[in-house]
C-alpha positions as a printed NumPy array, in Angstrom:
array([[ 94.481, 165.693, -21.151],
       [ 95.461, 162.092, -20.424],
       [ 95.13 , 159.551, -17.654],
       [ 98.298, 158.91 , -15.662],
       [ 96.778, 156.402, -13.251],
       [ 93.263, 154.956, -13.114],
       [ 92.542, 153.119,  -9.895],
       [ 90.444, 149.958,  -9.965],
       [ 89.981, 149.478,  -6.216],
       [ 86.42 , 148.736,  -5.135],
       [ 84.905, 151.755,  -3.37 ],
       [ 82.106, 151.829,  -0.817],
       [ 78.577, 152.857,  -1.773],
       [ 78.854, 156.162,   0.104],
       [ 82.597, 156.704,  -0.257],
       [ 83.741, 160.326,  -0.491],
       [ 86.318, 161.287,  -3.126],
       [ 88.63 , 164.189,  -2.304],
       [ 88.9  , 166.244,  -5.513],
       [ 91.879, 168.549,  -5.995],
       [ 94.301, 169.937,  -8.577],
       [ 97.834, 171.272,  -8.593],
       [100.983, 172.062, -10.525],
       [104.104, 169.913, -10.086],
       [105.697, 172.322,  -7.611],
       [102.822, 171.46 ,  -5.233],
       [103.456, 167.707,  -5.254],
       [104.778, 167.76 ,  -1.638],
       [101.481, 169.332,  -0.508],
       [ 99.525, 166.777,  -2.539],
       [101.471, 163.922,  -0.959],
       [100.852, 165.281,   2.546],
       [ 97.147, 165.684,   1.761],
       [ 96.871, 162.169,   0.327],
       [ 98.683, 160.609,   3.273],
       [ 96.358, 162.279,   5.775],
       [ 93.152, 161.677,   3.79 ],
       [ 94.047, 158.075,   2.943],
       [ 90.863, 157.491,   0.953],
       [ 89.559, 157.951,  -2.605],
       [ 91.068, 160.911,  -4.472],
       [ 90.814, 162.393,  -7.956],
       [ 93.669, 164.718,  -8.845],
       [ 94.373, 166.803, -11.947],
       [ 98.066, 167.739, -12.288],
       [ 99.285, 170.509, -14.598],
       [102.287, 169.428, -16.689],
       [104.531, 172.127, -18.138],
       [107.682, 170.109, -18.852],
       [107.027, 166.416, -19.435],
       [110.72 , 165.46 , -19.236],
       [110.996, 166.579, -15.609],
       [107.38 , 166.625, -14.427],
       [106.392, 163.049, -15.298],
       [109.252, 161.4  , -13.342],
       [108.384, 163.576, -10.334],
       [104.715, 162.554, -10.531],
       [105.676, 158.909, -10.934],
       [108.007, 159.03 ,  -7.915],
       [105.265, 160.555,  -5.755],
       [102.762, 157.932,  -6.91 ],
       [105.207, 155.119,  -6.159],
       [105.661, 156.406,  -2.609],
       [101.915, 156.649,  -2.057],
       [101.109, 153.283,  -3.599],
       [103.834, 151.393,  -1.748],
       [103.162, 149.009,   1.142],
       [101.22 , 150.623,   3.977],
       [103.919, 149.862,   6.53 ],
       [106.532, 151.725,   4.481],
       [104.359, 154.742,   3.702],
       [102.868, 155.144,   7.209],
       [ 99.3  , 154.694,   6.025],
       [ 96.721, 151.955,   5.673],
       [ 95.469, 150.631,   2.359],
       [ 92.384, 152.831,   1.812],
       [ 94.1  , 155.307,  -0.533],
       [ 92.705, 155.133,  -4.065],
       [ 94.028, 157.852,  -6.369],
       [ 92.911, 158.782,  -9.869],
       [ 95.58 , 160.987, -11.494],
       [ 94.79 , 162.944, -14.665],
       [ 97.416, 165.015, -16.463],
       [ 96.581, 168.347, -18.085],
       [ 99.345, 169.538, -20.397],
       [100.237, 173.209, -20.821],
       [ 99.86 , 174.825, -24.234],
       [102.947, 174.479, -26.456],
       [105.438, 177.329, -26.299],
       [104.992, 177.825, -30.017],
       [101.629, 179.112, -31.133],
       [ 99.508, 182.21 , -31.245],
       [ 98.195, 182.096, -27.68 ],
       [ 97.399, 185.101, -25.514],
       [ 98.835, 185.706, -22.047],
       [ 95.399, 184.899, -20.649],
       [ 95.383, 181.536, -22.466],
       [ 98.607, 180.608, -20.67 ],
       [ 97.362, 181.285, -17.144],
       [ 97.045, 178.325, -14.803],
       [ 93.596, 176.92 , -15.772],
       [ 92.251, 176.394, -12.253],
       [ 88.569, 175.982, -13.163],
       [ 89.36 , 173.56 , -15.978],
       [ 91.651, 171.589, -13.662],
       [ 88.958, 171.342, -10.988],
       [ 86.344, 170.3  , -13.542],
       [ 88.587, 167.589, -15.006],
       [ 89.377, 166.184, -11.556],
       [ 85.646, 166.184, -10.785],
       [ 84.82 , 164.344, -14.017],
       [ 87.33 , 161.599, -13.194],
       [ 86.025, 160.944,  -9.675],
       [ 84.417, 157.514,  -9.269],
       [ 81.962, 158.315,  -6.466],
       [ 78.843, 160.436,  -6.192],
       [ 80.028, 162.203,  -3.029],
       [ 82.842, 164.696,  -3.639],
       [ 84.973, 166.792,  -1.281],
       [ 86.439, 169.681,  -3.299],
       [ 89.572, 170.93 ,  -1.572],
       [ 92.565, 173.055,  -2.518],
       [ 95.839, 171.154,  -2.447],
       [ 97.346, 173.321,   0.306],
       [ 94.836, 171.996,   2.846],
       [ 95.328, 168.897,   4.995],
       [ 92.26 , 167.114,   6.406],
       [ 92.117, 166.765,  10.172],
       [ 92.532, 163.332,  11.702],
       [ 88.881, 163.248,  12.789],
       [ 87.595, 164.238,   9.348],
       [ 89.671, 161.573,   7.612],
       [ 88.438, 158.962,  10.101],
       [ 84.791, 159.951,   9.651],
       [ 85.116, 159.991,   5.854],
       [ 86.136, 156.342,   6.065],
       [ 83.161, 155.441,   8.281],
       [ 80.043, 154.173,   6.522],
       [ 77.65 , 155.523,   9.173],
       [ 78.967, 159.087,   8.763],
       [ 79.24 , 159.031,   4.974],
       [ 75.702, 157.643,   4.741],
       [ 74.46 , 160.648,   6.729],
       [ 76.375, 162.991,   4.387],
       [ 74.723, 161.247,   1.446],
       [ 71.267, 161.575,   3.028],
       [ 71.76 , 165.316,   3.555],
       [ 73.009, 165.695,  -0.028],
       [ 69.856, 163.962,  -1.281],
       [ 67.869, 166.699,   0.492],
       [ 69.921, 169.447,  -1.16 ],
       [ 72.182, 170.162,   1.818],
       [ 75.951, 170.463,   1.722],
       [ 78.245, 169.307,   4.511],
       [ 80.655, 172.136,   5.373],
       [ 84.174, 171.386,   6.623],
       [ 85.471, 174.377,   8.644],
       [ 88.804, 175.567,   7.231],
       [ 91.699, 177.15 ,   9.107],
       [ 95.04 , 178.656,   8.193],
       [ 97.991, 177.951,  10.443],
       [101.305, 179.73 ,  10.965],
       [104.263, 178.021,   9.298],
       [106.122, 178.36 ,  12.62 ],
       [104.056, 175.657,  14.324],
       [103.355, 171.986,  13.717],
       [100.204, 171.292,  11.749],
       [ 97.359, 170.492,  14.17 ],
       [ 95.512, 167.193,  13.846],
       [ 92.559, 167.671,  16.207],
       [ 90.021, 170.347,  17.177],
       [ 91.636, 171.059,  20.549],
       [ 95.034, 171.587,  18.914],
       [ 93.52 , 174.134,  16.499],
       [ 91.785, 175.964,  19.373],
       [ 95.062, 176.149,  21.301],
       [ 96.797, 177.702,  18.277],
       [ 93.976, 180.217,  17.882],
       [ 94.58 , 181.313,  21.481],
       [ 98.235, 182.052,  20.669],
       [ 97.387, 183.765,  17.347],
       [ 99.079, 180.962,  15.408],
       [ 95.852, 179.95 ,  13.66 ],
       [ 92.611, 181.543,  12.531],
       [ 89.565, 180.776,  10.46 ],
       [ 90.477, 180.722,   6.782],
       [ 90.762, 184.238,   5.316],
       [ 88.907, 185.882,   8.222],
       [ 91.441, 188.709,   8.214],
       [ 91.364, 189.325,   4.458],
       [ 87.907, 188.297,   3.284],
       [ 85.685, 187.496,   6.274],
       [ 82.536, 187.089,   4.171],
       [ 84.044, 184.033,   2.506],
       [ 83.714, 181.825,   5.606],
       [ 81.801, 183.926,   8.16 ],
       [ 78.577, 181.854,   8.065],
       [ 80.563, 178.812,   9.231],
       [ 80.564, 180.522,  12.651],
       [ 84.002, 179.523,  13.953],
       [ 83.118, 180.655,  17.466],
       [ 80.209, 178.239,  17.596],
       [ 82.361, 175.494,  16.075],
       [ 84.874, 175.928,  18.914],
       [ 82.372, 174.591,  21.466],
       [ 80.204, 172.415,  19.225],
       [ 79.992, 168.703,  19.958],
       [ 77.805, 167.835,  16.957],
       [ 76.963, 169.17 ,  13.509],
       [ 74.877, 172.353,  13.3  ],
       [ 73.037, 174.039,  10.451],
       [ 74.192, 177.279,   8.799],
       [ 72.573, 179.277,   6.027],
       [ 74.125, 180.475,   2.798],
       [ 75.004, 184.171,   2.598],
       [ 76.358, 186.123,  -0.343],
       [ 80.104, 185.539,  -0.883],
       [ 80.1  , 182.374,   1.26 ],
       [ 82.6  , 179.938,  -0.25 ],
       [ 83.218, 177.068,   2.194],
       [ 84.853, 173.73 ,   1.478],
       [ 82.04 , 171.188,   1.243]])
């Protein structure tokens, strides 16, 4: 494990760090996520071949850290990048030892975050425009912090979208895609218990946050 880039930008008191992890083949998804989030991030990247992987990581970082006008973003992005190297090909390691170490990756990215508030998200997800805007707003992040101090998590409803359509940016765009069967609540068709308590139907007409209770197998993004 080694640090590829440690950011020194000053972060707000209630700033929220998006925590994620990926292998090098997911760098395009990471770049899309970072561009949309445009705030503090802590990323663990799995390196299997340093000769090819490190230049690819460096190129992505250069694009993201370039001038805002050239990268179509503002200057709020602050990314901590930690590299986790694969085991050497030589050595008495089991097949299990060589699996992608997802829990270790997530833990390492969490440890390198520089804020108390964390948003743990898989790299294939892209934050909505409204969520990214709120996460950069002190009033909203302060309310998230206050709920966290009381032992409450803030759930971000997650959706999966057909690759045939453009990625939605707003609630109404997601609802329109649901009507045409081009989007649905995350994993509702394969493992409904995972996100059922989020109550997507209620979310569709909600104009403010509402409380949900934990149920067994509930695994939202928070």
